[in-house]
PDB file of N, CA, C and O in Angstrom:
ATOM      1  N   MET A   1      84.663  43.633 145.787  1.00  0.00           N
ATOM      2  CA  MET A   1      83.499  44.325 145.293  1.00  0.00           C
ATOM      3  C   MET A   1      83.794  45.049 144.004  1.00  0.00           C
ATOM      4  O   MET A   1      84.749  45.802 143.816  1.00  0.00           O
ATOM      5  N   LYS A   2      82.993  44.774 143.271  1.00  0.00           N
ATOM      6  CA  LYS A   2      83.121  45.524 141.674  1.00  0.00           C
ATOM      7  C   LYS A   2      82.793  47.110 142.047  1.00  0.00           C
ATOM      8  O   LYS A   2      82.011  47.459 142.931  1.00  0.00           O
ATOM      9  N   LEU A   3      83.435  47.857 141.323  1.00  0.00           N
ATOM     10  CA  LEU A   3      83.369  49.416 141.289  1.00  0.00           C
ATOM     11  C   LEU A   3      81.754  49.728 141.018  1.00  0.00           C
ATOM     12  O   LEU A   3      81.248  50.556 141.776  1.00  0.00           O
ATOM     13  N   ASN A   4      81.018  49.210 140.132  1.00  0.00           N
ATOM     14  CA  ASN A   4      79.616  49.529 139.885  1.00  0.00           C
ATOM     15  C   ASN A   4      78.830  49.171 141.156  1.00  0.00           C
ATOM     16  O   ASN A   4      77.931  49.960 141.446  1.00  0.00           O
ATOM     17  N   PHE A   5      78.999  48.214 141.884  1.00  0.00           N
ATOM     18  CA  PHE A   5      78.264  47.814 143.079  1.00  0.00           C
ATOM     19  C   PHE A   5      78.569  48.717 144.082  1.00  0.00           C
ATOM     20  O   PHE A   5      77.684  49.102 144.847  1.00  0.00           O
ATOM     21  N   ALA A   6      79.941  49.182 144.193  1.00  0.00           N
ATOM     22  CA  ALA A   6      80.311  49.987 145.319  1.00  0.00           C
ATOM     23  C   ALA A   6      79.775  51.294 145.146  1.00  0.00           C
ATOM     24  O   ALA A   6      79.408  51.868 146.171  1.00  0.00           O
ATOM     25  N   ILE A   7      79.633  51.991 143.850  1.00  0.00           N
ATOM     26  CA  ILE A   7      79.149  53.224 143.719  1.00  0.00           C
ATOM     27  C   ILE A   7      77.627  53.074 143.909  1.00  0.00           C
ATOM     28  O   ILE A   7      77.158  54.032 144.524  1.00  0.00           O
ATOM     29  N   LYS A   8      76.789  52.207 143.579  1.00  0.00           N
ATOM     30  CA  LYS A   8      75.350  51.963 143.886  1.00  0.00           C
ATOM     31  C   LYS A   8      75.328  51.907 145.428  1.00  0.00           C
ATOM     32  O   LYS A   8      74.398  52.530 145.940  1.00  0.00           O
ATOM     33  N   THR A   9      76.067  51.359 146.155  1.00  0.00           N
ATOM     34  CA  THR A   9      75.996  51.208 147.634  1.00  0.00           C
ATOM     35  C   THR A   9      76.240  52.540 148.122  1.00  0.00           C
ATOM     36  O   THR A   9      75.471  52.985 148.974  1.00  0.00           O
ATOM     37  N   PHE A  10      77.330  53.334 147.649  1.00  0.00           N
ATOM     38  CA  PHE A  10      77.440  54.564 148.278  1.00  0.00           C
ATOM     39  C   PHE A  10      76.338  55.639 148.031  1.00  0.00           C
ATOM     40  O   PHE A  10      75.927  56.459 148.852  1.00  0.00           O
ATOM     41  N   LEU A  11      75.975  55.488 146.846  1.00  0.00           N
ATOM     42  CA  LEU A  11      74.708  56.447 146.529  1.00  0.00           C
ATOM     43  C   LEU A  11      73.525  56.043 147.306  1.00  0.00           C
ATOM     44  O   LEU A  11      72.774  56.977 147.586  1.00  0.00           O
ATOM     45  N   GLN A  12      73.141  54.745 147.767  1.00  0.00           N
ATOM     46  CA  GLN A  12      72.163  54.391 148.563  1.00  0.00           C
ATOM     47  C   GLN A  12      72.348  55.014 149.988  1.00  0.00           C
ATOM     48  O   GLN A  12      71.382  55.486 150.587  1.00  0.00           O
ATOM     49  N   TYR A  13      73.546  55.004 150.490  1.00  0.00           N
ATOM     50  CA  TYR A  13      74.023  55.432 151.631  1.00  0.00           C
ATOM     51  C   TYR A  13      73.669  56.938 151.889  1.00  0.00           C
ATOM     52  O   TYR A  13      73.053  57.385 152.857  1.00  0.00           O
ATOM     53  N   CYS A  14      74.180  57.622 150.834  1.00  0.00           N
ATOM     54  CA  CYS A  14      74.002  59.075 150.775  1.00  0.00           C
ATOM     55  C   CYS A  14      72.637  59.394 150.722  1.00  0.00           C
ATOM     56  O   CYS A  14      72.293  60.357 151.407  1.00  0.00           O
ATOM     57  N   SER A  15      71.752  58.791 150.047  1.00  0.00           N
ATOM     58  CA  SER A  15      70.352  58.980 149.797  1.00  0.00           C
ATOM     59  C   SER A  15      69.619  58.730 151.322  1.00  0.00           C
ATOM     60  O   SER A  15      69.097  59.631 151.979  1.00  0.00           O
ATOM     61  N   LEU A  16      69.698  57.389 151.703  1.00  0.00           N
ATOM     62  CA  LEU A  16      68.972  57.061 152.897  1.00  0.00           C
ATOM     63  C   LEU A  16      69.551  57.456 154.255  1.00  0.00           C
ATOM     64  O   LEU A  16      68.796  57.891 155.124  1.00  0.00           O
ATOM     65  N   GLU A  17      70.861  57.322 154.471  1.00  0.00           N
ATOM     66  CA  GLU A  17      71.300  57.705 155.746  1.00  0.00           C
ATOM     67  C   GLU A  17      71.743  59.030 155.883  1.00  0.00           C
ATOM     68  O   GLU A  17      71.547  59.609 156.951  1.00  0.00           O
ATOM     69  N   ARG A  18      72.351  59.627 154.891  1.00  0.00           N
ATOM     70  CA  ARG A  18      72.786  61.020 155.074  1.00  0.00           C
ATOM     71  C   ARG A  18      71.724  62.104 154.479  1.00  0.00           C
ATOM     72  O   ARG A  18      71.904  63.315 154.614  1.00  0.00           O
ATOM     73  N   SER A  19      70.637  61.567 153.830  1.00  0.00           N
ATOM     74  CA  SER A  19      69.585  62.314 153.200  1.00  0.00           C
ATOM     75  C   SER A  19      70.109  63.655 152.411  1.00  0.00           C
ATOM     76  O   SER A  19      69.652  64.772 152.652  1.00  0.00           O
ATOM     77  N   LEU A  20      70.956  63.438 151.603  1.00  0.00           N
ATOM     78  CA  LEU A  20      71.596  64.256 150.753  1.00  0.00           C
ATOM     79  C   LEU A  20      70.341  64.764 149.730  1.00  0.00           C
ATOM     80  O   LEU A  20      69.344  64.086 149.478  1.00  0.00           O
ATOM     81  N   SER A  21      70.604  66.010 149.243  1.00  0.00           N
ATOM     82  CA  SER A  21      69.613  66.534 148.299  1.00  0.00           C
ATOM     83  C   SER A  21      69.750  65.710 146.888  1.00  0.00           C
ATOM     84  O   SER A  21      70.741  65.025 146.635  1.00  0.00           O
ATOM     85  N   SER A  22      68.747  65.844 146.087  1.00  0.00           N
ATOM     86  CA  SER A  22      68.796  65.080 144.932  1.00  0.00           C
ATOM     87  C   SER A  22      69.776  65.767 143.964  1.00  0.00           C
ATOM     88  O   SER A  22      70.274  65.067 143.082  1.00  0.00           O
ATOM     89  N   LEU A  23      70.090  67.026 144.040  1.00  0.00           N
ATOM     90  CA  LEU A  23      71.087  67.569 143.369  1.00  0.00           C
ATOM     91  C   LEU A  23      72.393  67.233 143.646  1.00  0.00           C
ATOM     92  O   LEU A  23      73.247  67.268 142.761  1.00  0.00           O
ATOM     93  N   THR A  24      72.693  66.845 145.015  1.00  0.00           N
ATOM     94  CA  THR A  24      73.912  66.538 145.414  1.00  0.00           C
ATOM     95  C   THR A  24      74.072  65.048 144.869  1.00  0.00           C
ATOM     96  O   THR A  24      75.067  64.722 144.222  1.00  0.00           O
ATOM     97  N   LEU A  25      73.237  64.334 145.108  1.00  0.00           N
ATOM     98  CA  LEU A  25      73.193  62.786 144.626  1.00  0.00           C
ATOM     99  C   LEU A  25      73.495  62.791 143.021  1.00  0.00           C
ATOM    100  O   LEU A  25      74.372  62.077 142.534  1.00  0.00           O
ATOM    101  N   GLN A  26      72.751  63.591 142.321  1.00  0.00           N
ATOM    102  CA  GLN A  26      72.873  63.687 140.866  1.00  0.00           C
ATOM    103  C   GLN A  26      74.398  64.039 140.472  1.00  0.00           C
ATOM    104  O   GLN A  26      74.918  63.505 139.492  1.00  0.00           O
ATOM    105  N   ALA A  27      75.103  64.984 141.299  1.00  0.00           N
ATOM    106  CA  ALA A  27      76.399  65.379 141.001  1.00  0.00           C
ATOM    107  C   ALA A  27      77.564  64.194 141.513  1.00  0.00           C
ATOM    108  O   ALA A  27      78.665  64.106 140.969  1.00  0.00           O
ATOM    109  N   TYR A  28      77.169  63.394 142.535  1.00  0.00           N
ATOM    110  CA  TYR A  28      78.005  62.369 142.972  1.00  0.00           C
ATOM    111  C   TYR A  28      77.813  61.284 141.843  1.00  0.00           C
ATOM    112  O   TYR A  28      78.850  60.821 141.368  1.00  0.00           O
ATOM    113  N   ARG A  29      76.660  60.844 141.381  1.00  0.00           N
ATOM    114  CA  ARG A  29      76.485  60.037 140.462  1.00  0.00           C
ATOM    115  C   ARG A  29      77.290  60.357 139.324  1.00  0.00           C
ATOM    116  O   ARG A  29      78.077  59.517 138.890  1.00  0.00           O
ATOM    117  N   LYS A  30      77.165  61.600 138.742  1.00  0.00           N
ATOM    118  CA  LYS A  30      77.807  62.054 137.399  1.00  0.00           C
ATOM    119  C   LYS A  30      79.372  61.966 137.694  1.00  0.00           C
ATOM    120  O   LYS A  30      80.081  61.391 136.869  1.00  0.00           O
ATOM    121  N   ASP A  31      79.898  62.484 138.775  1.00  0.00           N
ATOM    122  CA  ASP A  31      81.235  62.269 139.062  1.00  0.00           C
ATOM    123  C   ASP A  31      81.832  61.030 139.114  1.00  0.00           C
ATOM    124  O   ASP A  31      82.878  60.778 138.516  1.00  0.00           O
ATOM    125  N   LEU A  32      81.125  60.107 139.912  1.00  0.00           N
ATOM    126  CA  LEU A  32      81.736  58.737 139.864  1.00  0.00           C
ATOM    127  C   LEU A  32      81.523  57.947 138.592  1.00  0.00           C
ATOM    128  O   LEU A  32      82.328  57.079 138.256  1.00  0.00           O
ATOM    129  N   SER A  33      80.477  58.230 137.900  1.00  0.00           N
ATOM    130  CA  SER A  33      80.313  57.579 136.534  1.00  0.00           C
ATOM    131  C   SER A  33      81.544  58.042 135.657  1.00  0.00           C
ATOM    132  O   SER A  33      82.176  57.215 134.999  1.00  0.00           O
ATOM    133  N   GLN A  34      81.852  59.318 135.664  1.00  0.00           N
ATOM    134  CA  GLN A  34      82.969  59.812 134.747  1.00  0.00           C
ATOM    135  C   GLN A  34      84.247  59.248 135.297  1.00  0.00           C
ATOM    136  O   GLN A  34      85.124  58.995 134.472  1.00  0.00           O
ATOM    137  N   PHE A  35      84.463  59.035 136.450  1.00  0.00           N
ATOM    138  CA  PHE A  35      85.530  58.495 137.030  1.00  0.00           C
ATOM    139  C   PHE A  35      85.812  57.119 136.404  1.00  0.00           C
ATOM    140  O   PHE A  35      86.846  56.778 135.830  1.00  0.00           O
ATOM    141  N   LYS A  36      84.640  56.350 136.632  1.00  0.00           N
ATOM    142  CA  LYS A  36      84.685  54.921 135.960  1.00  0.00           C
ATOM    143  C   LYS A  36      84.913  54.912 134.521  1.00  0.00           C
ATOM    144  O   LYS A  36      85.644  54.027 134.075  1.00  0.00           O
ATOM    145  N   GLU A  37      84.405  55.750 133.742  1.00  0.00           N
ATOM    146  CA  GLU A  37      84.428  55.650 132.229  1.00  0.00           C
ATOM    147  C   GLU A  37      85.663  56.431 131.861  1.00  0.00           C
ATOM    148  O   GLU A  37      86.158  56.057 130.798  1.00  0.00           O
ATOM    149  N   THR A  38      86.247  57.355 132.427  1.00  0.00           N
ATOM    150  CA  THR A  38      87.500  58.107 131.992  1.00  0.00           C
ATOM    151  C   THR A  38      88.648  57.223 131.985  1.00  0.00           C
ATOM    152  O   THR A  38      89.417  57.277 131.026  1.00  0.00           O
ATOM    153  N   ILE A  39      88.871  56.366 132.998  1.00  0.00           N
ATOM    154  CA  ILE A  39      89.874  55.467 133.045  1.00  0.00           C
ATOM    155  C   ILE A  39      89.567  53.906 132.941  1.00  0.00           C
ATOM    156  O   ILE A  39      90.335  53.047 133.374  1.00  0.00           O
ATOM    157  N   ASN A  40      88.384  53.651 132.329  1.00  0.00           N
ATOM    158  CA  ASN A  40      87.843  52.424 131.853  1.00  0.00           C
ATOM    159  C   ASN A  40      87.906  51.556 132.857  1.00  0.00           C
ATOM    160  O   ASN A  40      88.645  50.586 132.686  1.00  0.00           O
ATOM    161  N   LEU A  41      87.211  51.666 134.058  1.00  0.00           N
ATOM    162  CA  LEU A  41      87.176  50.930 135.404  1.00  0.00           C
ATOM    163  C   LEU A  41      85.936  49.989 135.384  1.00  0.00           C
ATOM    164  O   LEU A  41      85.671  49.432 136.450  1.00  0.00           O
ATOM    165  N   ASN A  42      85.198  49.758 134.383  1.00  0.00           N
ATOM    166  CA  ASN A  42      83.929  49.200 134.681  1.00  0.00           C
ATOM    167  C   ASN A  42      83.893  47.963 135.227  1.00  0.00           C
ATOM    168  O   ASN A  42      82.903  47.696 135.908  1.00  0.00           O
ATOM    169  N   ASN A  43      84.861  47.022 135.072  1.00  0.00           N
ATOM    170  CA  ASN A  43      84.812  45.670 135.777  1.00  0.00           C
ATOM    171  C   ASN A  43      85.945  45.584 136.764  1.00  0.00           C
ATOM    172  O   ASN A  43      86.370  44.466 137.052  1.00  0.00           O
ATOM    173  N   ILE A  44      86.464  46.634 137.297  1.00  0.00           N
ATOM    174  CA  ILE A  44      87.464  46.688 138.216  1.00  0.00           C
ATOM    175  C   ILE A  44      87.100  46.341 139.680  1.00  0.00           C
ATOM    176  O   ILE A  44      86.001  46.740 140.067  1.00  0.00           O
ATOM    177  N   GLU A  45      87.775  45.742 140.429  1.00  0.00           N
ATOM    178  CA  GLU A  45      87.615  45.604 141.983  1.00  0.00           C
ATOM    179  C   GLU A  45      87.892  46.915 142.586  1.00  0.00           C
ATOM    180  O   GLU A  45      88.805  47.557 142.067  1.00  0.00           O
ATOM    181  N   VAL A  46      87.263  47.441 143.603  1.00  0.00           N
ATOM    182  CA  VAL A  46      87.498  48.734 144.138  1.00  0.00           C
ATOM    183  C   VAL A  46      88.809  48.489 144.935  1.00  0.00           C
ATOM    184  O   VAL A  46      89.447  49.527 145.109  1.00  0.00           O
ATOM    185  N   VAL A  47      89.307  47.484 145.407  1.00  0.00           N
ATOM    186  CA  VAL A  47      90.483  47.275 146.110  1.00  0.00           C
ATOM    187  C   VAL A  47      91.695  47.311 145.177  1.00  0.00           C
ATOM    188  O   VAL A  47      92.813  47.199 145.679  1.00  0.00           O
ATOM    189  N   ASN A  48      91.559  47.455 143.882  1.00  0.00           N
ATOM    190  CA  ASN A  48      92.679  47.605 142.951  1.00  0.00           C
ATOM    191  C   ASN A  48      92.776  49.136 142.653  1.00  0.00           C
ATOM    192  O   ASN A  48      93.750  49.557 142.029  1.00  0.00           O
ATOM    193  N   ILE A  49      91.893  49.893 143.040  1.00  0.00           N
ATOM    194  CA  ILE A  49      91.984  51.427 142.803  1.00  0.00           C
ATOM    195  C   ILE A  49      93.195  51.924 143.695  1.00  0.00           C
ATOM    196  O   ILE A  49      93.181  51.784 144.918  1.00  0.00           O
ATOM    197  N   ASP A  50      94.155  52.463 143.065  1.00  0.00           N
ATOM    198  CA  ASP A  50      95.171  53.183 143.922  1.00  0.00           C
ATOM    199  C   ASP A  50      95.548  54.600 143.508  1.00  0.00           C
ATOM    200  O   ASP A  50      95.060  55.121 142.505  1.00  0.00           O
ATOM    201  N   LYS A  51      96.281  55.113 144.168  1.00  0.00           N
ATOM    202  CA  LYS A  51      96.621  56.657 144.033  1.00  0.00           C
ATOM    203  C   LYS A  51      97.070  56.881 142.527  1.00  0.00           C
ATOM    204  O   LYS A  51      96.855  57.975 142.006  1.00  0.00           O
ATOM    205  N   GLU A  52      97.616  55.983 141.904  1.00  0.00           N
ATOM    206  CA  GLU A  52      98.077  56.314 140.416  1.00  0.00           C
ATOM    207  C   GLU A  52      96.879  56.251 139.628  1.00  0.00           C
ATOM    208  O   GLU A  52      96.794  57.070 138.713  1.00  0.00           O
ATOM    209  N   LEU A  53      95.991  55.489 139.793  1.00  0.00           N
ATOM    210  CA  LEU A  53      94.744  55.431 138.829  1.00  0.00           C
ATOM    211  C   LEU A  53      93.935  56.893 139.128  1.00  0.00           C
ATOM    212  O   LEU A  53      93.467  57.528 138.183  1.00  0.00           O
ATOM    213  N   ILE A  54      93.834  57.289 140.291  1.00  0.00           N
ATOM    214  CA  ILE A  54      93.249  58.588 140.770  1.00  0.00           C
ATOM    215  C   ILE A  54      94.013  59.721 140.136  1.00  0.00           C
ATOM    216  O   ILE A  54      93.454  60.656 139.562  1.00  0.00           O
ATOM    217  N   ARG A  55      95.223  59.604 140.257  1.00  0.00           N
ATOM    218  CA  ARG A  55      96.207  60.653 139.466  1.00  0.00           C
ATOM    219  C   ARG A  55      95.966  60.704 138.048  1.00  0.00           C
ATOM    220  O   ARG A  55      95.820  61.792 137.491  1.00  0.00           O
ATOM    221  N   THR A  56      95.907  59.492 137.347  1.00  0.00           N
ATOM    222  CA  THR A  56      95.656  59.562 135.968  1.00  0.00           C
ATOM    223  C   THR A  56      94.220  60.005 135.560  1.00  0.00           C
ATOM    224  O   THR A  56      94.077  60.678 134.538  1.00  0.00           O
ATOM    225  N   TYR A  57      93.106  59.635 136.357  1.00  0.00           N
ATOM    226  CA  TYR A  57      92.021  60.266 136.034  1.00  0.00           C
ATOM    227  C   TYR A  57      91.992  61.870 136.196  1.00  0.00           C
ATOM    228  O   TYR A  57      91.409  62.613 135.406  1.00  0.00           O
ATOM    229  N   LEU A  58      92.681  62.284 137.298  1.00  0.00           N
ATOM    230  CA  LEU A  58      92.704  63.854 137.612  1.00  0.00           C
ATOM    231  C   LEU A  58      93.554  64.577 136.538  1.00  0.00           C
ATOM    232  O   LEU A  58      93.270  65.736 136.236  1.00  0.00           O
ATOM    233  N   SER A  59      94.666  63.880 135.909  1.00  0.00           N
ATOM    234  CA  SER A  59      95.429  64.544 134.731  1.00  0.00           C
ATOM    235  C   SER A  59      94.583  64.504 133.607  1.00  0.00           C
ATOM    236  O   SER A  59      94.700  65.437 132.812  1.00  0.00           O
ATOM    237  N   ASN A  60      93.672  63.535 133.344  1.00  0.00           N
ATOM    238  CA  ASN A  60      92.840  63.408 132.073  1.00  0.00           C
ATOM    239  C   ASN A  60      91.858  64.448 132.087  1.00  0.00           C
ATOM    240  O   ASN A  60      91.528  64.879 130.982  1.00  0.00           O
ATOM    241  N   ILE A  61      91.343  64.923 133.058  1.00  0.00           N
ATOM    242  CA  ILE A  61      90.112  65.830 133.135  1.00  0.00           C
ATOM    243  C   ILE A  61      90.738  67.164 133.571  1.00  0.00           C
ATOM    244  O   ILE A  61      90.025  68.164 133.484  1.00  0.00           O
ATOM    245  N   ASN A  62      91.984  67.285 134.029  1.00  0.00           N
ATOM    246  CA  ASN A  62      92.364  68.625 134.508  1.00  0.00           C
ATOM    247  C   ASN A  62      92.140  69.781 133.577  1.00  0.00           C
ATOM    248  O   ASN A  62      91.888  70.887 134.054  1.00  0.00           O
ATOM    249  N   ASN A  63      92.210  69.612 132.378  1.00  0.00           N
ATOM    250  CA  ASN A  63      92.101  70.852 131.440  1.00  0.00           C
ATOM    251  C   ASN A  63      90.557  71.067 130.970  1.00  0.00           C
ATOM    252  O   ASN A  63      90.137  72.002 130.288  1.00  0.00           O
ATOM    253  N   ASN A  64      89.952  70.180 131.401  1.00  0.00           N
ATOM    254  CA  ASN A  64      88.351  70.174 130.852  1.00  0.00           C
ATOM    255  C   ASN A  64      87.491  70.991 131.759  1.00  0.00           C
ATOM    256  O   ASN A  64      86.367  71.310 131.369  1.00  0.00           O
ATOM    257  N   TYR A  65      87.923  71.360 132.941  1.00  0.00           N
ATOM    258  CA  TYR A  65      87.087  71.924 133.930  1.00  0.00           C
ATOM    259  C   TYR A  65      87.678  73.097 134.751  1.00  0.00           C
ATOM    260  O   TYR A  65      88.886  73.307 134.853  1.00  0.00           O
ATOM    261  N   LYS A  66      86.788  73.773 135.275  1.00  0.00           N
ATOM    262  CA  LYS A  66      87.427  75.019 136.155  1.00  0.00           C
ATOM    263  C   LYS A  66      87.824  74.446 137.537  1.00  0.00           C
ATOM    264  O   LYS A  66      87.346  73.438 138.057  1.00  0.00           O
ATOM    265  N   PRO A  67      88.716  75.205 138.012  1.00  0.00           N
ATOM    266  CA  PRO A  67      89.206  74.604 139.469  1.00  0.00           C
ATOM    267  C   PRO A  67      88.241  74.221 140.408  1.00  0.00           C
ATOM    268  O   PRO A  67      88.460  73.239 141.118  1.00  0.00           O
ATOM    269  N   LYS A  68      86.994  74.989 140.532  1.00  0.00           N
ATOM    270  CA  LYS A  68      85.911  74.768 141.467  1.00  0.00           C
ATOM    271  C   LYS A  68      85.387  73.249 141.220  1.00  0.00           C
ATOM    272  O   LYS A  68      85.316  72.423 142.130  1.00  0.00           O
ATOM    273  N   THR A  69      85.028  72.990 139.868  1.00  0.00           N
ATOM    274  CA  THR A  69      84.477  71.675 139.629  1.00  0.00           C
ATOM    275  C   THR A  69      85.554  70.588 139.732  1.00  0.00           C
ATOM    276  O   THR A  69      85.232  69.471 140.138  1.00  0.00           O
ATOM    277  N   LEU A  70      86.720  70.843 139.410  1.00  0.00           N
ATOM    278  CA  LEU A  70      87.624  69.788 139.795  1.00  0.00           C
ATOM    279  C   LEU A  70      87.861  69.545 141.273  1.00  0.00           C
ATOM    280  O   LEU A  70      88.217  68.421 141.627  1.00  0.00           O
ATOM    281  N   LYS A  71      87.701  70.457 142.110  1.00  0.00           N
ATOM    282  CA  LYS A  71      87.601  70.314 143.644  1.00  0.00           C
ATOM    283  C   LYS A  71      86.425  69.314 143.882  1.00  0.00           C
ATOM    284  O   LYS A  71      86.572  68.228 144.442  1.00  0.00           O
ATOM    285  N   ARG A  72      85.337  69.757 143.436  1.00  0.00           N
ATOM    286  CA  ARG A  72      84.126  68.967 143.636  1.00  0.00           C
ATOM    287  C   ARG A  72      84.326  67.530 143.175  1.00  0.00           C
ATOM    288  O   ARG A  72      83.833  66.660 143.892  1.00  0.00           O
ATOM    289  N   LYS A  73      84.910  67.201 142.197  1.00  0.00           N
ATOM    290  CA  LYS A  73      85.058  65.767 141.712  1.00  0.00           C
ATOM    291  C   LYS A  73      86.023  65.207 142.549  1.00  0.00           C
ATOM    292  O   LYS A  73      85.825  64.051 142.922  1.00  0.00           O
ATOM    293  N   LEU A  74      87.065  65.814 142.935  1.00  0.00           N
ATOM    294  CA  LEU A  74      87.977  65.234 143.928  1.00  0.00           C
ATOM    295  C   LEU A  74      87.401  65.055 145.254  1.00  0.00           C
ATOM    296  O   LEU A  74      87.752  64.054 145.878  1.00  0.00           O
ATOM    297  N   ALA A  75      86.609  65.832 145.762  1.00  0.00           N
ATOM    298  CA  ALA A  75      85.793  65.541 147.010  1.00  0.00           C
ATOM    299  C   ALA A  75      84.863  64.516 146.921  1.00  0.00           C
ATOM    300  O   ALA A  75      84.645  63.748 147.857  1.00  0.00           O
ATOM    301  N   THR A  76      84.242  64.455 145.734  1.00  0.00           N
ATOM    302  CA  THR A  76      83.249  63.058 145.585  1.00  0.00           C
ATOM    303  C   THR A  76      84.157  61.888 145.727  1.00  0.00           C
ATOM    304  O   THR A  76      83.856  60.992 146.515  1.00  0.00           O
ATOM    305  N   LEU A  77      85.165  61.836 145.073  1.00  0.00           N
ATOM    306  CA  LEU A  77      86.048  60.573 145.133  1.00  0.00           C
ATOM    307  C   LEU A  77      86.574  60.387 146.598  1.00  0.00           C
ATOM    308  O   LEU A  77      86.730  59.242 147.023  1.00  0.00           O
ATOM    309  N   LYS A  78      86.857  61.485 147.394  1.00  0.00           N
ATOM    310  CA  LYS A  78      87.371  61.250 148.642  1.00  0.00           C
ATOM    311  C   LYS A  78      86.360  60.850 149.532  1.00  0.00           C
ATOM    312  O   LYS A  78      86.607  60.093 150.471  1.00  0.00           O
ATOM    313  N   SER A  79      85.201  61.316 149.301  1.00  0.00           N
ATOM    314  CA  SER A  79      83.983  60.713 150.104  1.00  0.00           C
ATOM    315  C   SER A  79      83.494  59.312 149.849  1.00  0.00           C
ATOM    316  O   SER A  79      82.893  58.615 150.667  1.00  0.00           O
ATOM    317  N   PHE A  80      83.826  58.975 148.599  1.00  0.00           N
ATOM    318  CA  PHE A  80      83.403  57.746 148.188  1.00  0.00           C
ATOM    319  C   PHE A  80      84.308  56.576 148.672  1.00  0.00           C
ATOM    320  O   PHE A  80      83.858  55.489 149.036  1.00  0.00           O
ATOM    321  N   PHE A  81      85.622  56.904 148.641  1.00  0.00           N
ATOM    322  CA  PHE A  81      86.578  56.050 149.225  1.00  0.00           C
ATOM    323  C   PHE A  81      86.747  55.976 150.833  1.00  0.00           C
ATOM    324  O   PHE A  81      87.072  54.959 151.445  1.00  0.00           O
ATOM    325  N   ASN A  82      86.477  57.195 151.386  1.00  0.00           N
ATOM    326  CA  ASN A  82      86.371  57.107 152.961  1.00  0.00           C
ATOM    327  C   ASN A  82      85.147  56.272 153.336  1.00  0.00           C
ATOM    328  O   ASN A  82      85.192  55.468 154.268  1.00  0.00           O
ATOM    329  N   PHE A  83      84.207  56.446 152.700  1.00  0.00           N
ATOM    330  CA  PHE A  83      82.888  55.350 152.878  1.00  0.00           C
ATOM    331  C   PHE A  83      83.149  54.008 152.732  1.00  0.00           C
ATOM    332  O   PHE A  83      82.602  53.214 153.497  1.00  0.00           O
ATOM    333  N   LEU A  84      83.947  53.603 151.814  1.00  0.00           N
ATOM    334  CA  LEU A  84      84.356  52.311 151.325  1.00  0.00           C
ATOM    335  C   LEU A  84      85.394  51.710 152.587  1.00  0.00           C
ATOM    336  O   LEU A  84      85.408  50.543 152.978  1.00  0.00           O
ATOM    337  N   GLU A  85      86.040  52.562 152.976  1.00  0.00           N
ATOM    338  CA  GLU A  85      87.058  52.263 153.979  1.00  0.00           C
ATOM    339  C   GLU A  85      86.338  52.198 155.429  1.00  0.00           C
ATOM    340  O   GLU A  85      86.589  51.261 156.187  1.00  0.00           O
ATOM    341  N   ARG A  86      85.422  53.240 155.792  1.00  0.00           N
ATOM    342  CA  ARG A  86      84.613  53.046 157.060  1.00  0.00           C
ATOM    343  C   ARG A  86      83.887  51.755 157.059  1.00  0.00           C
ATOM    344  O   ARG A  86      83.893  51.070 158.082  1.00  0.00           O
ATOM    345  N   GLU A  87      83.251  51.361 155.974  1.00  0.00           N
ATOM    346  CA  GLU A  87      82.398  50.213 155.916  1.00  0.00           C
ATOM    347  C   GLU A  87      83.305  48.936 155.732  1.00  0.00           C
ATOM    348  O   GLU A  87      82.752  47.862 155.496  1.00  0.00           O
ATOM    349  N   ASP A  88      84.587  49.010 155.824  1.00  0.00           N
ATOM    350  CA  ASP A  88      85.444  47.926 155.611  1.00  0.00           C
ATOM    351  C   ASP A  88      85.248  47.115 154.386  1.00  0.00           C
ATOM    352  O   ASP A  88      85.358  45.889 154.383  1.00  0.00           O
ATOM    353  N   LEU A  89      84.914  47.930 153.198  1.00  0.00           N
ATOM    354  CA  LEU A  89      84.979  47.322 152.007  1.00  0.00           C
ATOM    355  C   LEU A  89      86.277  47.430 151.337  1.00  0.00           C
ATOM    356  O   LEU A  89      86.580  46.743 150.362  1.00  0.00           O
ATOM    357  N   ILE A  90      87.080  48.353 151.908  1.00  0.00           N
ATOM    358  CA  ILE A  90      88.552  48.298 151.419  1.00  0.00           C
ATOM    359  C   ILE A  90      89.290  48.464 152.608  1.00  0.00           C
ATOM    360  O   ILE A  90      88.706  48.988 153.556  1.00  0.00           O
ATOM    361  N   SER A  91      90.606  48.074 152.749  1.00  0.00           N
ATOM    362  CA  SER A  91      91.339  48.172 153.958  1.00  0.00           C
ATOM    363  C   SER A  91      92.040  49.486 154.215  1.00  0.00           C
ATOM    364  O   SER A  91      92.479  49.789 155.325  1.00  0.00           O
ATOM    365  N   PHE A  92      92.132  50.298 153.079  1.00  0.00           N
ATOM    366  CA  PHE A  92      92.733  51.787 153.327  1.00  0.00           C
ATOM    367  C   PHE A  92      92.279  52.415 152.004  1.00  0.00           C
ATOM    368  O   PHE A  92      92.197  51.803 150.939  1.00  0.00           O
ATOM    369  N   SER A  93      91.974  53.802 152.215  1.00  0.00           N
ATOM    370  CA  SER A  93      91.731  54.650 151.149  1.00  0.00           C
ATOM    371  C   SER A  93      92.793  54.999 150.329  1.00  0.00           C
ATOM    372  O   SER A  93      93.846  55.117 150.955  1.00  0.00           O
ATOM    373  N   PRO A  94      92.872  55.214 149.081  1.00  0.00           N
ATOM    374  CA  PRO A  94      94.012  55.661 148.311  1.00  0.00           C
ATOM    375  C   PRO A  94      94.261  57.074 148.398  1.00  0.00           C
ATOM    376  O   PRO A  94      95.171  57.601 147.758  1.00  0.00           O
ATOM    377  N   PHE A  95      93.394  57.791 149.259  1.00  0.00           N
ATOM    378  CA  PHE A  95      93.747  59.092 149.726  1.00  0.00           C
ATOM    379  C   PHE A  95      94.500  59.287 150.916  1.00  0.00           C
ATOM    380  O   PHE A  95      94.785  60.426 151.286  1.00  0.00           O
TER     381      PHE A  95
END
C-alpha cells in the first residue's frame, strides 16, 4: 500500500470510527503530510518505512519545533503505524 493511500485510510478511520475533532484531524493531516514531504516519501510503500526513516525525519525537524510539538508529531506517527499494524496493512510497526 502506498503511503498516500495509507494516510487517507487512517484519516478516514480517525474521522468516522474514532470521531476525532476536526482540529485533531487537521493536526494529524499536517503531521503526516510533513513526514511524507520531509523525507520525500510520496511514492513509497508503507512496508518499506523503518526506524531509520523515522529517525531521519525526527532529526530533520528536531531544531524547528518546541518539545511539545515534537511529541505530538511523534504521537501522530505512532498512532498511524499502530493503526496500520492493527489492520494488518503492515506486519509490524517501526515503533
